[in-house]
C-alpha positions in Angstrom: 7.1 59.9 -0.3 6.7 58.0 -3.6 3.6 57.0 -5.4 3.8 53.3 -6.0 1.8 50.3 -7.2 2.3 46.6 -6.6 0.4 43.5 -7.6 -0.8 40.5 -5.6 -0.7 37.9 -8.4 -3.4 35.6 -6.9 -5.2 34.6 -3.7 -4.5 30.9 -4.0 -2.4 30.5 -0.9 -5.3 30.4 1.5 -5.4 31.0 5.2 -2.3 31.8 7.2 -2.3 32.5 11.0 1.1 34.1 10.8 1.4 37.8 11.3 0.6 39.9 8.2 4.2 40.9 7.9 5.2 37.2 7.5 2.4 36.2 5.1 3.3 35.4 1.5 1.5 37.1 -1.3 -1.8 35.4 -1.8 -2.2 34.3 1.8 -5.2 35.7 3.7 -6.5 36.0 7.3 -9.6 34.0 6.6 -11.2 32.3 3.6 -14.8 31.1 4.0 -16.6 29.2 1.2 -13.8 29.7 -1.3 -12.3 27.1 -3.6 -8.8 27.9 -4.9 -8.2 26.8 -8.5 -4.9 27.4 -10.4 -6.8 28.1 -13.6 -9.8 30.1 -12.3 -8.4 31.8 -9.3 -10.0 31.9 -5.9 -13.6 31.0 -6.7 -16.8 30.8 -4.6 -17.4 27.2 -3.7 -20.2 25.3 -5.5 -23.6 25.0 -4.0 -24.9 21.8 -2.6 -27.9 20.3 -4.5 -30.6 18.9 -2.3 -31.1 15.2 -3.0 -33.5 14.1 -0.3 -34.5 14.1 3.3 -33.4 10.9 5.0 -36.3 8.6 5.5 -36.9 5.0 6.5 -38.3 2.4 4.1 -41.8 3.4 5.3 -41.3 6.9 4.0 -41.1 8.5 7.5 -38.5 11.3 8.0 -35.7 10.7 10.5 -35.7 13.6 12.9 -34.6 14.7 16.3 -31.6 12.8 17.5 -32.4 9.5 15.7 -29.2 9.5 13.7 -27.0 11.6 16.0 -23.5 10.2 16.8 -23.9 7.5 14.1 -21.0 5.9 12.2 -21.3 6.9 8.6 -19.9 5.3 5.5 -19.9 5.5 1.7 -20.2 2.6 -0.8 -19.2 3.2 -4.4 -19.9 0.2 -6.6 -20.1 2.1 -9.9 -21.3 5.4 -11.3 -25.0 4.3 -11.0 -24.9 2.5 -7.6 -23.5 4.7 -4.9 -24.8 4.6 -1.3 -24.5 6.4 2.0 -25.1 4.5 5.2 -24.8 4.7 8.9 -24.9 2.6 12.1 -26.6 4.2 15.0 -25.0 3.8 18.4 -26.3 1.5 21.1 -28.5 3.3 23.5 -29.1 1.7 26.9 -30.0 -1.9 26.2 -31.1 -1.2 22.6 -28.6 -2.2 20.0 -27.8 0.1 17.0 -29.5 -0.2 13.6 -28.1 -0.1 10.1 -29.5 2.2 7.4 -28.4 2.8 3.8 -29.7 5.3 1.3 -29.1 5.7 -2.4 -26.6 8.6 -2.7 -28.0 9.9 -6.0 -31.8 9.5 -5.3 -32.0 9.5 -1.5 -34.2 6.3 -1.6 -34.1 4.3 1.6 -32.6 0.8 0.9 -34.2 -2.4 2.2 -31.8 -4.1 4.5 -32.6 -7.6 5.7 -31.5 -8.0 9.4 -30.5 -4.4 9.6 -32.5 -3.3 12.6 -31.2 -3.7 16.2 -28.8 -6.5 15.2 -27.0 -8.4 17.9 -23.6 -7.5 16.6 -24.3 -3.7 16.6 -23.5 -3.1 20.2 -20.9 -0.3 19.8 -20.7 3.5 19.6 -19.4 5.5 16.6 -15.7 5.0 17.4 -16.1 1.2 17.8 -17.0 0.6 14.1 -14.8 0.2 11.1 -16.3 -0.3 7.6 -14.4 -1.6 4.5 -16.0 -2.1 1.1 -14.8 -4.3 -1.7 -17.1 -4.7 -4.7 -20.5 -5.7 -3.5 -19.4 -6.6 0.1 -18.9 -4.3 3.0 -17.1 -5.7 6.0 -18.2 -4.2 9.3 -16.0 -4.6 12.4 -17.1 -3.8 16.0 -14.2 -3.6 18.4 -16.6 -3.7 21.3 -17.1 -7.4 20.6 -14.5 -10.0 21.8 -13.8 -12.8 19.3 -14.5 -16.3 20.7 -14.2 -19.8 19.3 -16.7 -22.6 19.0 -16.9 -24.9 22.0 -14.8 -28.0 21.6 -16.4 -31.4 21.3 -16.5 -33.4 24.5 -17.4 -36.9 23.2 -13.9 -38.1 22.9 -12.6 -40.2 25.8 -9.0 -41.3 25.6 -8.4 -45.1 25.3 -12.1 -45.9 25.1 -11.6 -47.3 21.6 -9.0 -49.7 20.1 -8.0 -51.2 16.8 -6.4 -54.6 16.1 -5.0 -54.9 12.6 -3.7 -58.0 10.9 -0.7 -56.9 9.0 1.4 -59.3 6.7 4.0 -56.7 6.0 5.3 -58.6 3.0 5.0 -62.1 4.4 2.8 -64.8 3.1 -0.7 -65.6 4.4 0.8 -68.8 5.9 2.2 -66.6 8.6 -1.2 -66.4 10.2 -2.2 -70.0 9.7 -1.8 -72.8 12.3 -0.7 -70.3 14.9 -1.8 -68.8 18.2 -3.3 -65.3 18.6 -3.8 -63.5 21.9 -5.6 -60.2 22.9 -5.5 -58.9 26.5 -8.2 -56.4 27.7 -7.7 -54.6 31.0 -8.3 -51.3 32.8 -10.0 -50.1 35.9 -13.6 -50.8 34.7 -12.8 -54.3 33.4 -10.8 -55.2 36.5 -13.7 -54.1 38.6 -16.1 -56.3 36.7 -14.0 -59.3 36.0 -11.3 -59.1 38.8 -8.5 -59.7 36.3 -7.1 -58.8 32.9 -9.1 -60.7 30.3 -7.0 -62.8 27.9 -8.8 -63.7 24.6 -7.0 -66.4 22.5 -7.6 -68.0 19.2 -5.6 -70.7 17.3 -5.9 -70.4 13.6 -6.4 -73.4 11.3 -4.2 -74.4 8.4 -6.4 -72.7 5.8 -7.6 -69.7 7.8 -7.7 -66.4 6.0 -8.1 -62.8 7.3 -11.8 -63.2 7.9 -11.5 -66.5 9.8 -8.8 -65.1 12.1 -10.7 -61.9 12.8 -13.9 -63.8 13.4 -12.1 -66.2 15.8 -10.7 -63.2 17.7 -14.0 -61.5 17.8 -15.8 -64.5 19.2 -13.1 -64.9 21.8 -13.6 -61.4 23.0 -17.4 -61.6 23.0 -17.2 -64.8 25.0 -15.7 -62.9 27.9 -19.1 -61.1 28.3 -17.5 -57.7 29.3 -20.4 -55.3 29.8 -20.5 -52.5 27.3 -17.6 -53.9 25.2 -18.5 -54.0 21.5 -16.4 -55.6 18.7 -16.8 -55.0 14.9 -14.9 -56.4 11.9 -13.8 -53.9 9.2 -11.8 -55.7 6.4 -8.5 -56.7 8.0 -9.1 -55.1 11.4 -11.1 -55.4 14.6 -12.7 -52.2 16.1 -13.3 -52.4 19.9 -15.4 -49.8 21.7 -16.1 -49.7 25.4 -19.2 -47.9 26.5 -20.6 -48.5 30.0 -24.1 -47.2 30.7 -23.8 -44.8 27.8 -20.5 -43.5 28.9 -17.2 -44.1 27.1 -14.8 -45.9 29.4 -11.0 -46.3 29.0 -9.5 -49.7 28.8 -6.1 -51.2 28.0 -5.3 -53.3 24.9 -2.5 -55.6 24.0 -2.2 -58.2 21.2 0.2 -60.7 19.6 0.0 -63.5 17.2 1.3 -65.1 14.0 4.3 -67.3 13.5 6.6 -64.4 14.7 4.1 -62.9 17.1 4.3 -59.7 15.0 1.2 -60.2 12.7 -1.1 -58.2 15.0 -0.7 -54.4 15.1 -2.6 -52.8 17.9 -3.3 -49.1 18.8 -5.9 -47.1 20.5 -5.8 -43.2 20.1 -2.5 -42.9 18.2 -0.4 -44.6 15.7 3.4 -44.3 15.1 3.0 -43.7 11.4 0.6 -44.0 8.5 1.4 -47.6 7.9 -0.6 -48.6 11.0 -3.8 -47.2 9.6 -6.2 -50.0 8.4 -7.5 -49.8 4.8 -11.0 -50.4 6.2 -12.7 -48.7 9.2 -15.8 -46.9 10.4 -16.7 -43.4 9.2 -15.1 -40.5 11.1 -12.6 -42.7 12.9 -9.8 -40.2 14.1 -6.3 -41.4 14.8 -3.3 -39.3 16.0 -0.2 -39.9 13.8 2.7 -39.3 16.3 5.7 -39.4 13.9 8.4 -38.4 16.5 7.5 -39.3 20.1 9.8 -36.5 21.4 8.0 -33.6 19.6 4.3 -32.7 19.5 4.8 -30.2 16.8 5.0 -32.9 14.1 1.8 -34.7 15.2 -1.2 -34.7 12.9 -4.6 -36.3 12.8 -6.1 -38.7 10.2 -9.8 -39.3 9.8 -11.4 -42.2 7.9 -13.9 -41.2 5.3 -16.0 -44.3 4.5 -17.5 -44.9 1.1 -20.7 -45.8 2.9 -20.8 -43.6 6.1 -23.6 -45.7 7.6 -21.9 -49.1 7.4 -18.2 -48.2 7.2 -15.8 -50.5 5.5 -13.9 -49.3 2.4 -12.8 -45.7 2.1 -9.8 -43.4 2.6 -7.9 -41.5 5.3 -7.5 -37.8 5.2 -5.9 -35.2 7.5 -8.3 -34.0 10.2 -9.0 -31.9 13.2 -7.8 -33.4 16.5 -10.1 -34.9 19.0 -11.9 -32.5 21.4 -10.6 -29.4 19.5 -12.6 -26.3 18.7 -13.8 -26.3 15.1 -12.9 -22.6 14.8 -14.3 -19.1 15.1 -17.7 -18.2 16.5 -19.2 -16.4 13.6 -21.5 -14.2 15.7 -18.4 -12.6 17.4 -16.5 -12.0 14.1 -17.0 -9.1 11.7 -20.2 -9.2 9.7 -20.9 -8.2 6.2 -23.4 -6.0 4.4 -24.0 -7.5 1.0 -25.5 -5.6 -1.9 -28.0 -8.0 -3.5 -29.7 -5.6 -6.0 -30.5 -2.0 -6.6 -31.3 -0.5 -3.1 -31.4 -3.9 -1.4 -28.9 -5.3 1.1 -28.5 -8.2 3.5 -26.6 -7.8 6.8 -25.4 -11.2 7.8 -22.9 -13.3 9.5 -19.9 -14.2 7.3 -19.4 -17.9 6.6 -16.0 -18.0 8.2 -14.1 -21.2 7.4 -13.7 -23.8 10.1 -10.4 -25.2 11.4 -10.4 -28.6 9.6 -6.9 -30.0 10.6 -4.5 -29.9 13.5 -4.9 -28.7 17.0 -4.1 -25.7 19.2 -0.4 -26.4 18.7 -0.1 -27.3 15.1 -2.8 -25.1 13.7 -3.4 -22.3 16.2 -6.3 -19.9 16.4 -5.6 -16.5 15.0 -4.2 -14.1 17.5 -7.4 -12.0 17.5 -9.2 -14.8 19.4 -9.9 -13.5 22.9 -9.3 -9.9 21.7 -11.2 -7.4 19.6 -10.8 -6.6 15.9 -10.2 -3.0 15.2 -10.0 -2.8 11.4 -10.4 -4.9 8.2 -8.4 -4.4 5.0 -7.6 -6.2 1.7 -4.0 -6.8 0.5 -2.4 -9.3 -1.9 -5.7 -11.2 -2.3 -6.0 -11.6 1.4 -8.5 -10.3 3.9 -6.6 -8.8 6.9 -7.5 -7.6 10.4 -5.8 -5.4 13.0 -6.1 -6.6 16.6 -4.2 -4.7 19.3 -0.6 -5.1 18.2 -1.2 -7.9 15.7 -1.7 -8.0 12.0 -3.6 -11.1 10.7 -4.1 -11.9 7.1 -6.3 -14.8 5.9 -5.4 -17.4 3.3 -4.6 -16.2 -0.2 -7.6 -16.0 -2.5 -9.8 -17.4 0.3 -10.8 -14.3 2.2 -12.8 -16.0 5.0 -10.3 -18.7 5.9 -8.0 -18.0 8.8 -6.6 -21.5 9.4 -3.9 -23.4 7.6 -4.9 -26.1 5.1 -2.6 -28.7 6.6 -0.8 -29.2 9.9 1.8 -31.3 8.1 3.4 -28.6 6.0 3.3 -24.8 5.6 2.5 -23.2 2.3 3.0 -19.7 0.9 -0.8 -19.3 0.8 -1.4 -20.0 4.5 -2.6 -17.3 6.9 -0.1 -14.7 8.2 -0.1 -13.6 11.8 2.6 -11.2 12.9 3.2 -9.0 15.9 4.6 -5.5 16.0 5.2 -5.0 19.7 7.9 -2.5 20.6 9.1 -0.6 23.7 6.2 1.8 23.1 2.6 0.9 23.9 1.2 -0.2 20.5 -2.4 -0.6 19.5 -2.9 -0.6 15.8 -5.9 1.3 14.4 -5.3 1.8 10.7 -3.4 0.4 7.7 -2.6 1.9 4.3 -1.0 0.2 1.3 2.2 1.7 -0.1 4.7 0.8 -2.8 7.0 -0.7 -0.2 4.4 -2.7 1.7 1.7 -1.9 4.2 2.0 1.1 6.5 0.6 0.4 10.0 -0.5 3.2 12.2 -0.8 3.3 16.0 -1.3 6.3 18.3 2.4 6.6 19.1 4.3 4.7 16.5 4.1 3.6 12.8 5.4 0.4 11.2 5.9 -1.1 7.8 5.0 -4.7 7.0 6.7 -6.1 3.9 8.5 -9.0 2.2 11.8 -8.8 0.4 10.9 -11.2 -2.4 7.4 -10.2 -3.5 4.0 -11.0 -2.0 3.6 -11.5 1.7 3.8 -15.1 2.9 4.1 -16.7 6.3 7.8 -17.3 5.7 8.8 -14.0 4.2 6.7 -11.4 6.0 8.7 -8.8 8.1 7.7 -5.9 10.2 9.7 -3.0 11.5 9.0 0.5 12.9 9.5 3.5 10.7 8.5 6.6 12.7 7.3 7.6 16.2 4.7 10.3 15.5 1.8 10.9 17.8 -1.5 10.8 15.9 -5.2 10.5 16.6 -6.5 7.0 16.9 -10.1 7.9 16.3 -9.6 9.5 12.9 -8.0 7.3 10.3 -5.2 8.6 8.0 -5.9 9.0 4.3 -4.1 8.2 1.1 -3.7 11.2 -1.1 -1.9 9.3 -3.9 1.8 10.3 -3.4 1.6 10.4 0.4 -0.5 10.0 3.5 -2.2 12.6 5.7 -3.0 12.2 9.3 -4.0 14.4 12.2 -2.8 14.8 15.8 -5.0 16.3 18.5 -3.7 18.5 21.2 -6.0 19.6 24.1 -7.1 22.7 22.2 -6.6 22.2 18.4 -5.6 19.9 15.6 -2.3 19.5 13.8 -2.2 18.0 10.3 0.8 16.1 8.9 1.9 14.6 5.6 3.9 11.4 5.5 5.8 10.2 2.4 7.3 6.7 2.7 10.7 6.2 1.2 12.9 3.1 0.7 12.6 0.2 3.0 15.8 1.2 4.8 14.9 4.8 5.3 12.5 6.7 7.5 9.6 8.5 5.8 9.5 12.3 5.2 7.0 13.8 7.6 5.9 17.4 7.2 3.6 19.5 9.5 1.4 21.0 6.8 -0.9 22.5 9.3 1.7 24.7 11.0 0.7 27.7 8.9 -2.8 27.5 10.4 -1.8 26.7 13.9 -4.8 26.7 16.4 -7.2 27.3 13.5 -8.7 23.8 13.1 -11.0 22.9 16.0 -10.4 19.9 18.3 -13.7 18.2 17.6 -12.8 17.1 14.1 -13.9 13.4 13.6 -13.9 12.9 9.8 -11.0 13.1 7.4 -11.4 12.4 3.6 -9.4 13.0 0.5 -10.0 13.7 -3.2 -6.9 12.5 -5.1 -8.3 13.8 -8.4 -8.8 17.3 -7.0 -5.8 17.2 -4.7 -7.3 18.2 -1.4 -8.1 16.8 2.0 -11.2 17.8 4.0 -12.0 17.6 7.8 -15.3 18.0 9.6 -17.0 17.3 12.9 -20.5 16.1 13.5 -21.3 18.9 15.9 -20.1 21.7 13.5 -21.2 23.2 10.2 -17.6 23.8 9.1 -15.4 21.8 6.8 -11.7 22.5 6.7 -9.8 22.0 3.5 -6.1 21.8 2.4 -5.6 21.8 -1.3 -2.3 21.6 -3.3 -1.3 21.6 -6.9 2.0 20.2 -8.1 3.7 20.5 -11.5 6.4 17.8 -11.6 8.4 18.4 -8.4 7.3 22.0 -8.0 4.5 22.8 -5.5 2.7 25.6 -7.2 -0.2 26.0 -4.8 -1.0 25.0 -1.2 -4.0 26.5 0.4 -6.1 26.2 3.6 -9.7 27.3 3.5 -13.0 26.3 5.0 -16.6 26.0 4.1 -19.7 26.6 6.2 -22.8 24.5 5.4 -26.4 25.1 6.4 -26.3 22.4 9.0 -24.0 20.3 11.1 -21.9 17.9 8.9 -22.8 14.3 9.8 -20.9 12.8 6.9 -19.1 13.7 3.7 -17.8 11.5 0.9 -15.8 12.4 -2.3 -16.3 10.6 -5.6 -14.3 12.0 -8.5 -15.7 15.5 -8.9 -18.8 15.0 -6.7 -18.9 15.7 -3.0 -21.8 14.2 -1.0 -22.7 15.6 2.4 -25.2 14.5 5.0 -26.2 17.5 7.1 -28.5 18.0 10.0 -30.6 21.2 9.9 -32.6 21.8 13.0 -34.7 18.7 13.3 -34.1 17.1 9.8 -31.4 15.1 8.1 -30.6 15.7 4.4 -28.3 14.4 1.6 -26.9 16.9 -0.8 -24.3 16.9 -3.5 -21.9 19.5 -4.9 -20.1 19.3 -8.2 -16.5 20.6 -7.8 -16.1 21.7 -11.4 -16.8 25.3 -12.6 -18.8 24.0 -15.6 -20.7 20.8 -14.6 -22.1 18.5 -17.2 -25.6 19.1 -15.9 -26.0 22.8 -15.1 -29.3 24.5 -14.4 -28.3 28.0 -15.8 -26.6 28.8 -19.1 -26.0 32.4 -20.3 -25.9 33.8 -23.8 -22.2 32.9 -24.2 -22.9 29.2 -23.4 -21.3 29.3 -19.9 -22.9 26.8 -17.6 -23.2 27.2 -13.9 -25.0 25.7 -11.0 -26.2 28.4 -8.5 -24.2 29.2 -5.4 -27.0 28.1 -3.2 -27.2 25.3 -0.5 -30.0 22.8 -0.6 -31.0 24.1 -3.9 -33.8 22.0 -5.5 -36.8 22.5 -7.7 -39.8 23.8 -5.8 -42.0 20.9 -4.8 -44.9 22.9 -6.4 -45.6 26.4 -7.6 -49.0 28.2 -7.1 -50.1 31.7 -8.0 -52.2 33.8 -5.6 -54.1 36.0 -8.1 -55.7 38.0 -5.3 -52.5 39.1 -3.7 -50.4 38.8 -6.9 -47.6 36.6 -5.8 -46.3 33.1 -6.5 -45.9 30.5 -3.9 -42.8 28.3 -4.3 -43.2 25.4 -1.9 -40.2 23.9 -0.2 -39.3 20.2 -0.3 -37.9 20.4 3.2 -38.5 22.2 6.4 -37.5 25.9 6.2 -34.3 27.1 7.8 -35.0 30.3 9.7 -31.3 31.2 10.2 -30.4 31.2 6.5 -30.9 33.7 3.6 -33.7 32.6 1.4 -33.3 32.5 -2.4 -35.5 31.7 -5.3 -33.8 31.4 -8.8 -35.3 30.5 -12.1 -33.3 28.1 -14.2 -32.9 27.9 -17.9 -30.8 29.0 -20.8 -30.4 32.2 -22.7 -27.8 30.7 -25.1 -30.4 30.4 -27.9 -31.8 33.9 -27.4 -34.8 32.7 -25.4 -35.3 34.6 -22.2 -37.8 32.9 -20.0 -36.8 34.5 -16.7 -33.6 32.5 -16.7 -31.3 33.8 -13.9 -34.1 35.7 -12.2 -33.4 35.7 -8.5 -35.0 37.2 -5.4 -34.6 37.0 -1.6 -38.2 36.1 -0.7 -40.3 36.2 2.4 -41.6 33.0 3.9 -45.3 32.0 4.1 -47.2 29.0 5.2 -50.6 27.6 4.3 -52.3 24.2 4.3 -50.0 22.9 1.5 -46.8 23.7 3.4 -44.1 26.3 3.7 -43.4 28.4 0.7 -41.2 31.3 -0.6 -43.2 34.3 -1.8 -42.3 35.9 -5.2 -44.4 39.1 -5.5 -45.5 40.4 -8.9 -44.5 37.2 -10.8 -46.7 34.3 -12.0 -44.2 31.5 -12.2 -46.7 28.6 -12.7 -46.0 28.4 -16.4 -42.3 27.9 -15.6 -42.7 25.9 -12.5 -40.3 23.1 -13.4 -37.5 25.7 -13.6 -38.1 27.4 -10.2 -35.5 26.5 -7.7 -35.5 27.3 -4.0 -32.5 27.2 -1.6 -30.3 29.3 0.7 -27.5 31.7 -0.1 -24.2 31.4 1.6 -21.4 34.0 2.0 -18.1 34.0 0.2 -16.1 35.9 2.7 -12.3 36.4 2.5 -10.5 38.7 4.9 -7.4 40.2 3.4 -4.2 40.9 5.3 -2.6 44.3 5.8 -0.9 45.6 2.7 2.9 45.9 3.0 5.4 47.2 0.4 7.3 44.3 -1.1 11.0 44.7 -1.4 11.5 41.7 -3.6 9.5 40.2 -6.5 8.6 37.1 -4.6 7.1 39.1 -1.8 9.1 37.3 0.8 10.7 40.5 2.1 8.3 43.2 3.2 8.8 46.6 4.6 6.7 46.7 7.8 8.4 49.8 9.2 7.6 52.2 6.4 4.7 54.6 6.1 2.3 53.2 3.5 -1.0 55.0 2.6 -3.3 53.0 0.3 -5.2 55.1 -2.2 -7.1 52.4 -4.0 -7.3 48.7 -4.6 -8.1 47.2 -8.0 -9.4 43.6 -8.2 -9.3 41.6 -11.3 -12.3 39.3 -11.3 -13.1 36.4 -13.7 -16.5 34.9 -14.4 -18.5 36.4 -11.6 -21.8 37.9 -10.5 -22.0 40.6 -7.9 -18.9 41.2 -5.7 -19.0 43.2 -2.6 -16.4 44.7 -0.2 -16.5 45.4 3.5 -14.1 47.7 5.4 -13.4 47.9 9.1 -11.5 51.1 9.8 -9.8 51.9 13.1 -11.8 54.5 15.2 -14.8 54.5 13.0 -18.2 53.1 14.1 -20.8 51.7 11.8 -23.4 53.2 14.1 -23.6 54.6 17.6 -25.7 56.2 20.3 -24.2 58.2 23.1 -25.7 58.7 26.6 -24.5 60.2 29.9 -24.9 58.2 33.2 -26.7 59.7 36.2 -26.0 56.9 38.8 -29.6 55.7 38.7 -30.7 55.0 35.2 -30.0 51.4 34.0 -32.1 51.3 30.8 -30.8 53.0 27.6 -32.5 53.2 24.2 -31.7 54.0 20.6 -33.4 54.0 17.2 -32.9 51.8 14.2 -31.4 54.8 12.4 -28.7 54.9 15.2 -27.8 51.2 15.1 -28.9 49.0 12.2 -27.8 45.4 12.9 -28.7 41.9 12.1 -27.6 40.0 15.3 -27.6 41.4 18.8 -24.1 40.1 19.3 -23.0 42.9 17.0 -23.9 45.5 19.6 -21.0 46.6 21.8 -21.0 49.0 24.8 -18.3 51.2 26.3 -18.5 53.1 29.5 -15.8 55.8 29.9 -14.1 54.2 26.9 -13.9 50.8 28.7 -15.7 47.8 27.1 -18.7 46.7 29.2 -20.6 43.5 28.8 -22.8 43.6 32.0 -26.0 44.3 30.2 -29.0 42.4 28.8 -31.4 43.3 26.0 -34.9 44.4 26.8 -35.8 44.8 23.1 -34.0 45.2 19.8 -33.5 48.9 20.6 -33.0 48.9 24.4 -30.5 47.4 26.9 -30.4 47.3 30.7 -27.2 47.5 32.7 -26.8 45.3 35.8 -25.8 48.4 37.7 -26.3 52.0 36.9 -23.4 53.9 35.3 -21.9 56.6 37.5 -23.0 60.3 37.2 -21.2 61.8 34.2 -20.1 58.5 32.8 -19.8 58.6 28.9 -21.8 55.7 27.6 -21.4 54.6 23.9 -23.7 52.0 22.4 -22.2 51.1 19.0 -21.6 48.7 16.1 -17.9 48.1 15.7 -18.6 46.3 12.5 -17.9 46.5 8.8 -18.8 49.1 6.2 -20.1 48.2 2.8 -17.9 49.8 0.2 -19.2 50.4 -3.3 -16.5 49.7 -5.9 -16.2 51.5 -9.2 -16.3 49.5 -12.4 -15.4 50.5 -15.9 -18.3 51.2 -18.2 -19.5 48.1 -20.1 -22.3 46.7 -22.1 -24.5 43.8 -21.3 -27.3 41.9 -23.0 -30.7 42.7 -21.5 -32.4 39.8 -19.7 -29.2 37.7 -19.8 -27.9 35.9 -16.8 -25.9 38.4 -14.7 -22.4 37.0 -15.3 -19.4 38.9 -16.6 -16.4 37.0 -18.1 -14.0 39.6 -16.7 -14.3 42.7 -14.6 -12.0 45.1 -12.8 -13.3 46.6 -9.5 -11.7 49.8 -8.3 -12.1 50.3 -4.6 -11.2 53.8 -3.1 -9.6 53.5 0.4 -7.4 56.5 1.3 -6.2 55.0 4.6 -2.9 54.1 6.2 -2.5 50.4 5.5 -2.4 49.5 9.2 -5.6 51.4 9.9 -8.1 49.2 8.0 -9.1 45.6 7.3 -10.8 44.6 4.1 -13.1 41.7 3.4 -14.1 40.5 -0.1 -17.7 39.4 0.2 -20.5 37.8 -1.9 -23.9 36.5 -0.8 -25.6 36.2 -4.1 -26.4 32.9 -5.8 -23.9 33.6 -8.6 -20.2 32.6 -8.7 -17.1 34.6 -7.9 -13.7 34.2 -9.4 -11.1 36.4 -7.9 -7.8 36.5 -9.9 -5.5 39.2 -8.6 -5.2 42.6 -6.9 -3.2 45.7 -7.5 -2.8 48.5 -5.0 -1.9 52.1 -5.5 -0.6 54.3 -2.7 2.2 56.4 -1.3 5.2 54.8 0.2 7.8 56.4 2.4 10.9 54.5 3.8 11.4 57.4 6.3 14.7 58.6 4.7 16.4 55.2 5.2 17.6 53.2 2.3 16.5 49.6 2.2 19.3 47.3 1.2 
């Protein structure tokens, strides 16, 4: 047996659910509230600073279930205007409401039209929120998009035009000649019993006006009820309205020396040359072009210089008769517009109308009659996902989803493409990539791109790139060089990374969550990323846990990949990452709060600085200055009042902020685990023997949290990389030595096989069901730590009568050996080298080595590194010393 020592260089590899013999050096069984950093080692996560309780604009706290199951979102306009908001779900017949708070102050923002809005009819999973500059687009896929009702005032052939057209001939062609107009149709025949022929013979000096006046008089002379004739320049306009109802009629005309000087049409003209230079305002005519094809039709509308009288003006392309003018704005996505600091307007977006064409030449977007799942911005276009369609509006005109002209197509027109395949496809997310846009559906992924640059209606292509199954309720995220997405099985979550490649290649997809298989819970509903800090984070609204995956690359080399999780003092309703700041909305008991953590070891604004100038924020959650500090001179203690409701399931902490860097020691770094009291002012933490009123602005209250890392079994490493381990040898660990960076107190807990942290033994008599013990026998915190064995078999058929007594559901047999025990962890006291410290300084050491005596077979114990103080931890590496025996076999 040889005395050996080996080193674990760091603990940056995070959690692995592989067996200990397969774990790489640096991987652990569990890591709670850690933050791996390639520079500082495995550190204790930063504390979350309390910003505010969530209130409405009247100053009333939200409580109970008022914000449960809400859709949360984050708005970042700049470093001074950041907001967190939510949309509450529809409950019964009551629509949801929209709320926004300033993320840095917690102030409730004023939202015009934000309460119980008609568009807010969905649940959490129905909403999608996209923010660009000062506008946030809100989509609700519970609302079906509709179009405006089409006009019904147009009646075919109820209007006609008679135009005098010289077509290059002289005016003499209309002089001293005959003109004839025939008026017919069902209504005219019913009234007059025959087609009415109206004639006029022009004089030798007649001009346009004389001929038109003569024709008008001839028509009027027929006394056809409801028939009206007006002269506009070189044309007659005939309208037939009987008893207020437009009525169809037939119209024929001829005249001039060649009988070709009168051009007549009713609803359509063969080409533009038929259009008279003068007409009445809003006169719409269909230009047919080719009679064989409707696709080349378009509509011209006359715009009069004087709309009330008609006459001169111009023709422009128009919307067809009895066509819908476009989208119903109330059924389209709405916008939340930031109008000032802490003020917003929630409103209908002014979507552009369809101004030209018809349902064939300028069709409605494909989302009409369907729902819109998601909004996005790309290439100066606003886009939507709707089922298996991708729709982008006009370039540089985000709210326009119709073409400018039905006569020609331009590169800036809307884009509407379909990605249907043999698999069921319903798009739910989109991400930009260097190659184009990556589209995500539950069972398949696509890329939309153009070979020659920006997307246009003519150049846009779409093709599938992968067939991965993924969650359609949690959007994938962009981590800079690749995308991450999750897939939910019936029991747990898988996490994948996708890196797109060239247009002709499939992406690289890696199951990065394989190493923590079945560790991430199925209820995850939020996935966010910090590109700057190279990690992703996942949470669920019914859980207080956040799961992290962090990496560090140097060039092409992946130097660190680590899974770990954080536990917060309440359920995580929302989280948002902004550079080095992490915002969280949590629900503690009956209250909702916003808090913020700075992810750097030395934040710009730190509340504690030691004599060496090292800055820290305390490792406390919901830490905040006490709302007030009072001193009870009778009972000699300070009352530090809480700015929120006290949490009874957390470890209370009071800490005094300040700096000792200048040699001034005003209780800076003083900390205590206080008792709780209540009086007429509110709930307070009690600090005995200290009058803190003179330093009240530096008194902070909050809650401690545990840094808890469970180490794997130690194996002898047969190679330098630690990839080959000797799991068959006999290894006895004598001691462990931990190298620790800037840290406060560090503790260790050991669970040894066959050793109880406390126990009480009894003998059954077949009648007694109640068994007691004393606090000296079993000293525990939670009742679930108490275990029972009867004849060495675990028994759970008991209930607690008190903290020191249980009752079996049936009496143990006579002579049965009953053991009531704590099969828990022992606190181990490490040995540290002698050192010096400055009295009254903040209790932080730049570097420390802890020596931990073990003297156990490596397979007989489990060790946890533990810290529940409000000061940081930075674990660098570990060396173990022990005796190794290969059992007379040579390892080759």
